[in-house]
KENU-217514 format. One record per residue (C-alpha): residue in three letters; x, y, z. Coordinates in steps of 0.1 Angstrom, whole numbers, padded with zeros to 4 digits, always signed. Each point is the difference from the previous one (the first is absolute). Layout:
// KENU-217514
AlaXYZ
...
//
This chain:
// KENU-217514
Met+0612+0728+0347
Asn-0012+0029+0020
Asn-0035-0006+0014
Thr-0005+0034+0016
Thr-0005+0036-0011
Ser+0019+0029+0015
Thr-0029+0006+0024
Gly+0004-0035+0014
Arg-0033-0012-0014
Pro+0001-0034-0017
Met+0002+0000-0038
Thr-0033-0018-0006
Ser-0001-0013-0036
Ser-0035+0009-0013
Thr-0011-0021-0029
Pro-0034-0005-0016
Lys-0019-0029+0013
Ser-0005-0013-0035
Pro+0006+0012-0035
Phe-0038+0004-0005
Asp-0007+0023+0030
Lys+0022+0030+0001
Asn-0021+0018+0027
Ile+0012-0024+0027
Thr+0034+0001+0015
Ala+0018-0026+0021
Val+0027+0011+0025
Arg+0023-0020+0022
Ile+0007+0016+0034
Pro+0025-0012+0026
Ile-0015+0001+0035
Arg+0020+0000+0033
Gly-0014-0014+0032
Met-0022-0029-0011
His+0004-0030+0023
Cys-0030-0024-0004
Ala-0030-0008-0020
Gly-0020+0024+0021
Cys+0022+0029-0012
Val-0007-0011-0036
Arg-0038+0000+0006
Arg+0001+0035+0016
Ile+0019+0016-0029
Gln-0021-0018-0026
Gln-0033+0012+0015
Ala+0013+0035+0003
Leu+0011+0002-0036
Leu-0031-0016-0014
Gln-0021+0028+0017
Leu+0018+0026-0021
Pro-0020+0012-0030
Gly+0013-0013-0032
Val+0020-0029+0016
Thr-0012-0031-0018
Glu+0025-0025+0015
Ala+0026-0002+0028
Gln+0022-0030+0004
Ile+0024+0000+0030
Asn+0029-0024+0003
Leu+0012-0005+0035
Leu+0033-0017-0010
Ala+0008+0024-0028
Gln-0009+0030+0023
Ala-0018+0017-0028
Ala-0034+0008-0014
Arg-0013-0001-0036
Val-0028+0025-0004
Thr-0021+0004-0031
Tyr-0019+0033-0002
Gln-0015+0026-0023
Pro+0022+0031+0000
Gln-0029+0023-0008
Lys-0017-0010+0033
Thr+0029-0003+0024
Gly+0037+0008+0001
Ile+0031-0017+0013
Thr+0003+0025+0028
Lys-0034-0011+0014
Ile+0011-0036-0002
Tyr+0032+0008+0019
Ala-0020+0019+0026
Ala-0024-0029+0005
Ile+0029-0023+0007
Glu+0018+0023+0023
Gly-0032+0009+0018
Leu-0001-0035+0013
Gly+0035+0003+0016
Tyr+0020-0016-0028
Gln+0026+0017-0021
Val+0005+0001-0038
Gly+0034-0015-0003
His+0029+0004-0024
Ser+0006-0035-0013
Pro-0014-0033+0011
Leu+0035-0015+0001
Leu+0014+0028+0021
Gln-0030-0002+0022
Val+0006-0037+0007
Glu+0036+0007+0009
Glu-0009+0031+0021
Glu-0027-0020+0019
Arg+0024-0028+0006
Arg+0026+0024+0016
Leu-0027+0016+0021
Val-0014-0033+0013
Arg+0035-0013+0006
Arg+0007+0029+0023
Glu-0033-0005+0018
Leu+0007-0037+0002
Gly+0034+0006+0016
Ile-0014+0022+0027
Ala-0029-0025+0006
Trp+0022-0030+0005
Ala+0026+0019+0021
Phe-0027+0002+0027
Ala-0022-0029-0009
Gly+0030-0024+0000
Pro+0008+0004+0037
Leu-0037+0000+0008
Ala-0004-0033-0019
Leu+0028-0015+0021
Leu-0017+0011+0032
Met-0034-0013-0012
Trp+0016-0034-0008
Leu+0017-0002+0034
Lys-0033+0009+0017
Met-0023-0023-0019
Gly+0024-0028-0010
Phe+0018-0004+0034
Ser-0027+0015+0022
Leu+0026+0025+0014
Asp-0013+0028+0022
Ile+0014+0032-0015
Pro-0005+0029+0024
Gly-0017+0030-0017
Tyr-0005-0020-0032
Asp-0033+0018-0010
Leu+0016+0034+0005
Ile+0032-0011-0020
Ala-0022-0012-0028
Leu-0019+0033-0001
Val+0033+0019-0002
Leu+0017-0022-0026
Ser-0032-0003-0022
Ala-0006+0037-0002
Pro+0026+0008-0027
Val-0011-0031-0020
Val-0037+0007+0001
Phe+0001+0038-0002
Trp+0032+0009-0019
Ser+0005-0029-0024
Gly-0038-0004-0004
Trp-0007+0038-0002
Arg-0007-0001-0038
Ile-0023-0029+0004
His-0021+0018+0026
Leu-0001+0031-0021
Arg-0012-0019-0030
Ala-0026-0018+0021
Trp-0012+0033+0014
Ala-0002+0015-0035
Ala-0021-0030-0012
Ala-0023+0004+0030
Lys-0006+0036-0007
Asp-0010-0011-0035
His-0023-0026+0015
Gln+0022-0028-0014
Ala+0019-0028+0016
Thr+0033-0015-0014
Met+0026-0025+0011
Asp+0016+0029+0019
Thr-0032+0002+0020
Leu+0003-0036+0012
Val+0037+0003+0009
Ser-0005+0034+0017
Leu-0030-0012+0021
Gly+0018-0032+0009
Thr+0032+0015+0012
Leu-0016+0029+0018
Ala-0025-0023+0018
Ala+0029-0023+0010
Tyr+0021+0030+0012
Val-0030+0014+0020
Ser-0005-0034+0017
Gly+0034+0004+0016
Gly-0010+0032+0016
Val-0033-0016+0012
Ala+0020-0030+0014
Leu+0019+0024+0024
Met-0033+0008+0016
Leu-0023-0030-0006
Pro+0005-0038+0001
Val+0001-0005-0038
Glu+0026-0014-0023
Ser+0024+0025-0016
Tyr+0004-0003-0037
Thr+0023+0030-0004
Ala+0030-0022-0010
Val-0023-0018-0025
Gly-0009+0034-0016
Ala+0037+0007-0005
Met+0005-0034-0015
Ile-0029+0005-0023
Met+0014+0033-0012
Gly+0035-0014-0004
Phe-0012-0030-0021
His-0023+0023-0020
Leu+0028+0023-0009
Thr+0022-0030-0008
Gly-0026-0013-0024
Lys-0003+0035-0016
Tyr+0038+0001-0005
Leu+0001-0034-0016
Glu-0030+0009-0021
Ala+0018+0032-0012
Lys+0030-0021-0011
Ala-0023-0024-0018
Lys-0016+0030-0018
Gly+0034+0010-0013
Thr+0006-0035-0013
Ala-0034-0001-0017
Ser+0008+0033-0017
Ala+0035-0012-0011
Ala-0008+0000-0037
Val-0010+0037-0001
Ser+0029+0009+0023
Met+0024-0019-0024
Leu-0014+0018-0030
Leu+0004+0034+0017
Lys+0037-0008+0007
Leu+0007-0010-0036
Glu-0006+0035-0014
Pro+0033+0016-0010
Lys+0008+0033+0017
Ser+0021+0015-0027
Ala+0007-0002-0038
Arg+0028+0009-0024
Ile-0016+0027-0022
Ile+0015+0007-0034
Ser-0005+0037-0010
Asp+0018+0019-0027
Gly+0025-0028-0004
Gln+0009+0002+0037
Glu-0008-0027+0026
Arg-0009+0008+0036
Glu-0013-0018+0031
Ala-0033+0015+0012
Pro-0029-0009+0023
Leu-0027-0020-0017
Thr-0024+0030+0005
Glu+0019+0019-0027
Val-0008-0026-0026
Lys-0026+0011-0025
Val-0018-0018-0028
Gly+0024+0000-0029
Ser+0031+0002+0021
Leu+0029-0021-0012
Leu+0014-0023+0027
Arg+0032-0021+0000
Val-0003-0033+0019
Leu+0032-0020+0007
Pro+0002-0037+0005
Gly-0012-0011+0035
Glu-0021+0032+0005
Arg-0038+0002+0002
Ile-0017+0018-0028
Pro-0012+0033+0015
Thr-0035+0002-0017
Asp-0021-0015-0027
Gly+0014+0008-0034
Ile+0011-0010-0035
Val+0035-0011-0009
Val+0016+0024-0025
Glu+0036-0013+0001
Gly+0018-0032+0011
Ala-0011-0036+0006
Ser-0001-0020+0032
Ser-0018-0027+0020
Val-0024+0014+0026
Asp-0013-0019+0031
Glu-0038+0007+0000
Ala-0008-0025+0027
Leu-0016+0026+0023
Ala-0023+0011-0028
Thr-0010-0031-0018
Gly+0012-0028+0022
Glu+0022-0012-0029
Ser+0031-0016+0015
Leu+0020+0002-0032
Pro+0015+0034-0012
Val-0016+0016-0030
Val+0022+0014-0028
Lys-0006+0037-0007
Lys+0011+0020-0030
Ala-0008+0033-0016
Gly-0038+0005-0003
Asp-0008-0024+0029
Arg-0019+0012+0030
Val+0015-0004+0035
Ile-0015+0001+0034
Gly+0012+0023+0028
Ala+0017-0018+0030
Thr+0009-0030-0021
Ile+0037-0009-0001
Asn+0023+0006-0030
Gln+0024-0029+0000
Asp+0028-0001-0026
Gly+0001+0030-0023
Ala-0004+0038+0002
Leu-0033+0014-0012
Val-0013+0035-0008
Val-0036+0002+0008
Lys-0026+0027-0008
Ala-0023+0005+0029
Ala-0036-0008-0010
Ala-0018+0003+0034
Ile+0009+0015+0034
Gly-0014+0001+0035
Glu-0035-0015+0005
Glu-0002-0010-0037
Thr+0028-0025+0001
Phe-0005-0037+0001
Leu+0013-0004+0035
Ala-0023+0028+0013
Gln-0030-0016-0017
Val+0008-0034+0015
Ile+0004+0014+0035
Arg-0033+0019-0004
Leu-0019-0030-0012
Val+0014-0022+0028
Glu-0007+0025+0027
Glu-0035+0007-0013
Cys-0008-0037-0002
Gln+0013-0006+0035
Thr-0023+0028+0013
Thr-0031-0015-0016
Lys-0022-0026+0015
Val-0010-0035-0010
Pro-0038-0005-0001
Ile+0002-0028+0025
Gln+0013+0025+0025
Glu-0034+0016+0003
Leu-0010-0028+0024
Ala+0029+0007+0023
Asp-0007+0037-0001
Arg-0037-0006+0010
Val+0011-0022+0029
Thr+0027+0025+0011
Gly-0025+0028+0001
Tyr-0020-0018+0027
Phe+0029-0019+0016
Val+0015+0025+0025
Pro-0034+0012+0014
Ala-0010-0037+0003
Val+0032-0007+0019
Leu-0006+0029+0024
Gly-0035-0013+0006
Leu+0013-0035+0006
Ala+0027+0012+0024
Gly-0027+0018+0020
Ala-0023-0030+0000
Thr+0029-0023+0010
Phe+0008+0022+0030
Phe-0036+0001+0013
Leu-0007-0037-0008
Trp+0031-0010+0021
Leu-0012+0021+0029
Ile-0035-0015-0002
Phe+0008-0036-0008
Tyr+0034-0003+0017
Asp-0010-0031+0020
Lys-0011-0019-0031
Leu+0030+0010-0021
Gln+0028-0004+0026
Pro-0001-0038+0001
Ala+0009-0001-0038
Leu+0032+0020+0008
Thr+0009-0026+0027
Trp-0004-0027-0026
Ala+0020+0019-0026
Leu+0029+0007+0023
Ala+0011-0036-0005
Phe+0012+0008-0036
Ile+0000+0038-0003
Pro+0026+0014+0024
Trp-0011+0037-0001
Val-0037-0007+0011
Arg-0008+0017+0033
Pro-0028-0018+0019
Asp+0011+0017+0033
Leu-0010+0035-0011
Ser-0029+0019+0016
Pro-0031+0006-0021
Ile+0009+0036-0009
Ser+0036-0010-0008
Ala-0011-0029-0021
Ala-0025+0022-0018
Leu+0028+0026-0008
Tyr+0024-0028-0010
Ala-0025-0014-0026
Ala-0011+0034-0012
Leu+0036+0012-0006
Ala+0008-0032-0020
Val-0031+0006-0022
Leu+0011+0036-0006
Val+0036-0008-0011
Val-0005-0034-0018
Ala-0024+0015-0026
Cys+0019+0006-0032
Pro-0017+0020-0028
Cys+0036+0006-0012
Ala+0003-0035-0013
Leu-0033+0005-0019
Gly+0012+0033-0013
Leu+0034-0013-0011
Ala-0013-0032-0016
Thr-0007+0014-0034
Pro+0025+0029-0004
Ala+0029-0022+0012
Ala-0005-0026-0027
Leu-0008+0026-0026
Met+0032+0021+0007
Val+0023-0030-0001
Gly-0018-0016-0030
Val+0000+0032-0021
Ser+0037+0005+0008
Ala+0007-0036-0010
Gly-0020+0005-0032
Ala+0019+0032-0009
Arg+0033-0019+0003
Lys-0012-0024-0026
Gly-0012+0027-0023
Ile-0037-0003+0010
Leu-0017+0033+0009
Phe-0035-0002+0016
Arg-0020+0032-0003
Asn-0020-0007+0032
Gly-0009-0026+0026
Ala-0032-0009-0017
Ala+0020-0012-0031
Ile+0017-0026+0021
Gln-0032-0015+0013
Gln-0016+0001-0034
Leu+0029-0016-0017
Ala+0001-0027+0026
Gly-0035-0010-0009
Val-0001+0001-0038
Asn-0016-0028-0020
Val+0008+0012-0035
Val+0032+0015-0014
Ala-0006+0017-0034
Phe+0030+0010-0021
Asp+0005+0025-0028
Lys+0021-0014-0028
Thr+0023+0025-0017
Gly+0028+0011+0024
Thr-0014-0021+0028
Leu+0000-0036-0011
Thr+0021+0008-0030
Tyr+0031+0022-0003
Gly-0020+0027-0018
Arg+0028+0003-0026
Pro-0016-0015-0031
Arg+0019-0004-0033
Thr-0014+0004-0035
Val-0005-0034-0016
Asn-0016+0007-0033
Val-0015+0028-0021
Ile-0028-0011-0023
Pro-0013+0025-0026
Ser-0034+0000-0015
Pro-0003-0003-0038
Gly+0011+0033-0015
Ser+0023+0009+0030
Thr+0036-0008+0008
Ala+0016-0011+0033
Asp+0021+0032+0002
Glu-0032+0021-0004
Val-0017-0019+0028
Leu+0030+0003+0023
Thr+0006+0037-0009
Met-0036+0011+0007
Ala-0002-0020+0033
Ala+0034+0014+0012
Gly-0012+0035-0008
Val-0031-0003+0022
Glu+0018-0019+0028
Ala+0027+0026+0002
Asn-0023+0018+0024
Ser-0007-0031+0022
Ser+0020-0016+0028
His-0018-0034-0002
Pro+0024-0030-0002
Leu-0015-0010-0033
Ala+0005+0035-0014
Ser+0037-0001+0010
Ala+0005-0034-0018
Ile-0016+0014-0032
Gln+0022+0031+0001
Lys+0031-0020+0006
Glu-0008-0023-0030
Ala-0006+0030-0022
Ser+0032+0017+0011
Gly+0020-0031-0006
Lys-0012-0001-0036
Gly+0008+0037-0005
Leu-0036+0011-0004
Ser-0008+0036+0007
Pro-0037+0007+0005
Pro-0014+0035-0004
Pro-0008+0020+0031
Ala-0034-0008+0015
Thr-0026+0026+0009
Asn-0034-0002+0018
Phe+0012-0031+0020
Thr-0028-0015+0020
Asn+0005-0029+0025
Gln-0028-0026+0001
Pro+0003-0017+0034
Gly-0001-0038-0004
Lys-0003+0002-0038
Gly+0030+0019-0015
Ala+0005+0035-0015
Thr-0007+0022-0029
Ala+0019+0029-0017
Asn+0004+0019-0032
Leu+0030-0009-0021
Gly+0007+0018-0032
Gly-0037+0009-0004
Arg-0012-0035+0007
Glu-0020-0011+0031
Val+0018-0030+0013
Ala-0013-0024+0026
Val+0023-0025+0018
Gly-0015-0024+0026
Asn-0022-0030+0005
Arg-0031-0012-0019
Lys-0023+0021+0022
Leu+0017+0031-0012
Met-0001-0011-0036
Gln-0038-0007+0003
Glu-0005+0035+0015
Gln+0019+0015-0029
Gly-0021-0019-0025
Ile+0030-0021-0012
Lys-0006-0036-0009
Thr+0026-0026+0012
Glu-0016-0032-0014
Ala+0024-0002-0029
Leu+0030-0007+0023
Ile-0016-0019+0028
Glu+0005-0034-0015
Ala+0037+0007-0007
Leu+0005+0013+0035
Gln-0019-0027+0019
Ser+0030-0022+0004
Glu+0021+0028+0014
Gly-0026+0008+0025
Asn-0003-0036+0011
Ala+0038-0001+0004
Gly-0002+0027+0026
Gln+0008+0030-0022
Thr-0017+0034+0004
Val-0015+0015-0031
Val+0001+0038-0006
Trp-0022+0011-0029
Val+0009+0030-0021
Gly-0025+0019-0021
Ala-0002+0033-0019
Gly-0034+0017-0007
Lys-0023-0029-0005
Lys+0026-0023-0014
Leu+0019-0028+0018
Leu+0037+0004-0007
Gly+0011-0031+0017
Ala+0009-0015+0034
Ile+0031-0004+0022
Thr+0005-0030+0022
Leu+0020+0002+0032
Ala+0010-0025+0026
Asp+0008+0003+0037
Glu+0014-0027+0024
Pro-0012-0010+0034
Lys+0023+0011+0028
Ser+0024-0026+0014
Gly-0015-0015+0031
Ala-0036+0010-0009
Lys-0011-0036-0005
Glu+0014-0010+0034
Val-0018+0029+0017
Ile-0033-0009-0016
Ala+0005-0036+0011
Cys+0007+0010+0036
Leu-0030+0022+0002
Arg-0022-0028-0013
Lys+0016-0024+0024
Gln-0011+0023+0029
Gly-0036-0003-0012
Leu-0002+0033-0018
Glu-0018+0004-0033
Val+0021+0018-0027
Ala-0014+0021-0028
Leu+0015+0019-0030
Leu-0015+0033-0009
Thr+0013+0017-0031
Gly-0009+0023-0029
Asp+0019-0022-0024
Asn-0017-0024-0025
Gln-0014-0033+0010
Gly+0027-0020-0018
Thr+0029+0017+0017
Ala-0017+0000+0034
His-0008-0038-0001
Ser+0035-0008-0013
Ile+0017+0018+0029
Ala-0025-0015+0025
Gln+0006-0035-0013
Gln+0038+0005+0004
Leu-0005+0012+0036
Gly-0027-0024+0011
Ile-0029+0025+0003
Asp-0035-0013-0007
Leu-0021+0031+0003
Val+0008+0024-0029
Leu-0019+0033-0006
Ala+0014+0017-0031
Glu-0007+0030-0023
Leu-0010+0021+0030
Leu-0001+0038+0001
Pro+0010+0016+0033
Asp-0037+0004+0011
Glu-0007-0036-0011
Lys+0028-0012+0023
Val-0019+0017+0029
Thr-0032-0018-0010
Gln+0018-0034+0000
Ile+0016+0007+0034
Lys-0035+0007+0013
Lys-0012-0034-0014
Leu+0030-0017+0017
Gln-0010+0016+0033
Gln-0034-0016+0000
Gly-0008-0026+0026
Asp+0021+0019+0027
Arg+0032-0008-0018
Arg+0030+0023+0006
Val+0020+0009-0031
Ala+0035+0012-0002
Met+0009+0018-0033
Val+0037+0000-0010
Gly+0010+0026-0026
Asp+0023+0028-0009
Gly-0019+0026+0021
Ile-0006+0024-0029
Asn-0018-0017-0029
Asp-0019-0021+0025
Ala-0008+0027+0025
Ala-0038-0004-0001
Ala+0002-0038+0003
Leu+0025+0004+0029
Val-0024+0023+0018
Gln-0030-0023-0006
Ala+0018-0031+0013
Asp-0001-0007+0037
Ile+0038+0004-0001
Gly+0020+0016-0028
Val+0036-0012-0004
Ala+0023+0021-0022
Leu+0033-0011-0014
Gly+0023+0030+0004
Ser+0035+0007-0015
Gly+0023+0014+0026
Thr-0009+0037+0001
Asp-0035-0003-0014
Ile-0017-0009+0033
Ala-0025+0027+0006
Ile-0029-0018-0017
Glu-0031+0014+0016
Ser-0024-0026-0013
Ala+0018-0030+0016
Asp-0002-0013+0035
Val+0032-0020-0002
Ile+0030+0010-0020
Leu+0027-0025-0010
Ile+0032+0020-0007
Arg+0016-0028-0019
Glu-0017-0011-0032
Glu+0005-0037+0007
Leu-0033-0018+0004
Ala+0014-0019+0030
Gly-0008+0032+0019
Val-0037-0009-0003
Leu+0006-0033+0019
Ser+0021+0019+0026
Ala-0027+0026+0004
Val-0026-0027+0006
Ser+0021-0019+0024
Thr+0011+0031+0019
Ser-0036+0013+0004
Ala-0011-0035+0012
Ala+0028-0001+0025
Val-0008+0035+0014
Phe-0037-0007+0002
Arg+0007-0033+0018
Lys+0022+0018+0025
Ile-0028+0026+0006
Lys-0025-0027+0007
Gln+0025-0018+0023
Asn+0007+0033+0019
Leu-0037+0008+0004
Phe-0008-0035+0012
Trp+0028+0000+0027
Ala-0009+0036+0011
Phe-0037-0010+0004
Phe+0009-0033+0016
Tyr+0024+0017+0025
Asn-0026+0024+0013
Leu-0028-0027+0001
Ala+0023-0022+0021
Ala+0017+0026+0022
Leu-0029+0021+0011
Pro-0020-0028+0017
Leu+0032-0012+0018
Ala+0007+0035+0012
Ala-0036+0005+0012
Leu+0001-0033+0020
Gly+0032+0011+0018
Leu+0022-0025-0017
Leu+0024+0025-0015
His+0024+0021+0020
Pro-0002+0036-0013
Val+0038+0000-0008
Val-0004-0033-0019
Ala-0030+0015-0018
Glu+0021+0030-0011
Ile+0027-0023-0013
Ala-0025-0020-0019
Met-0015+0032-0014
Phe+0031+0013-0016
Ala+0011-0035-0010
Ser-0031-0003-0021
Ser+0008+0032-0019
Leu+0036-0012-0006
Met-0013-0034-0012
Val-0022+0017-0026
Ile+0030+0021-0012
Gly+0023-0030+0001
Asn-0023-0021-0020
Ser-0002+0027-0026
Leu+0038+0003-0002
Leu+0001-0036-0010
Leu-0010+0012-0035
Asn+0035+0016-0002
Thr+0015-0035+0005
Lys-0022-0014-0028
Tyr+0006+0028-0025
Lys+0036+0010+0005
//
């Protein structure tokens, strides 16, 4: 999938922030040159100062920003300019950026260790064996120069750019530390002070080593998106005028006929028009077993045709395909932030300036209180080999200050959340779970109540007609004919069942006019000059049609879990139709697992009380709220949210849109290609209810990793900084510890891949 335009600018997918606010646009922008949490804060502050920008979320690991703005107040060009004005570049693709950065750092790393390696050997001989190496300080200056100034050139440039912007980043700390260490070597040639030039080269070498390993880890964390990008076919067999030709995928248009042979990937989303075959849809739905496809069935682009030739009519291309939508949702979610990250962001904003202040204070405190601090070093030498109690006051002060500068690690804080988020979102995508944003993960991890819609969610949504009961003076065929005529204009599952029953009996209703849908109640239309209403009792009451005559006869059907559809014409009740739906397989087990986890489960439905309670009893649900209109579902969700309870609503994402939005977290059950459900926070591509359990467990695991990462990042800095200030950490050891903490955060996050393979 090409992510750039012909001008080299990134293809930023602009989508409305929500279906209810069309004046706000969200855009995802790849950014090159970010290296630490300080970079993130600089860019975020600059973007939020632009008029019309309401939100700016920067992801260090994804190397991208998600900017929400009002197009009438600012444009994408101004957003680009604000980013580039800070010294960063608007990149082409986050995945390409990661690979490009890895190649660049690898080249810098090679040069660094080509000089720092021999220098490390000399330093080891001098310090470990007390060898007197003639001209050591001058040799160190010469060998360190390429390391500090060539390999570290980009670091110094970024530090200078931040300083001009009155900001400080991780680059500031590394730049100041290595430059101060290098300068000490020049001073040592003239004055009796310790030379730390070799230490500066070691610091730069280990820092670049950490950056290279970090870049490799970024590629691993982005593996899911990278894999999806590689899955997209590059060509297709297009059938035109009876001829078949191989052509690039860019030539496929909506409506094109495509031949797909066994073993090939289906080029794009479409509908089978000829042939039958089994299709491996694991990448789309997580379903391990192939799905049989025949004429009329929908197929998903990039899935694998297995054992039969198919002719497919293209239904979607480019950014509208299932694969493109999955990639967009995964990338956008990886770019967003989890609310808990706000704490880390606030700390990071003050962290680097505080470290600079601490380093300065450490230097002067050692100069002033050297006599009181030096005995502690003599004591520590017994179990810490790199402690230097023999240093002069100024050398000891520089030793401790350098350690403070390089041991501080806002990178670990900056990576703690995005690392876990990227890996967790990718793991979820492989299981058919799509999170719309990071906040959805944190919200779902803390829900107390899970509310389910009934039809199509807990049940299959494919009801069958059980009985047709006419009122006195009417016939069963008349009731069914009138109902089928009105329902011919509806796509509701109950309507389909009624039409199927009428068609099976050879009934042909007259064409309907003036059709009016009544959300949550039914529909009305004019059939052969008669005003016919088909729906529930509320609709009948509104139409002035009395239903009491049949209530007693229907009571048993309702109690048995059957849905009643009333049919009336004018002010007369023609009769009623009873329909039944079955709970989905595994639904009872899912409900039991949720309750076992301490979650309250509720059923919200527009169906009648008898049907709702029958289904609830079969599944083990105690709280039943039935005969609800869409707005009444919203009211009930609000009631469930009282007492600081968090509610997750599970529905089909369309009929329950308002309830999904009102809930703390909306979970929509998708169906392969129908994933762009704007009202849901979590989309389950597979229709199996087990996906709800997977979503809950995945979000809990990701949020747990985030908290672990933040704890260790904070703990590392709280423990390391005092040790460095007391002179108990060698600057080189401090640098190794610094990049090890970042790698630990990423490594801990990558464990999610092991759990959710």
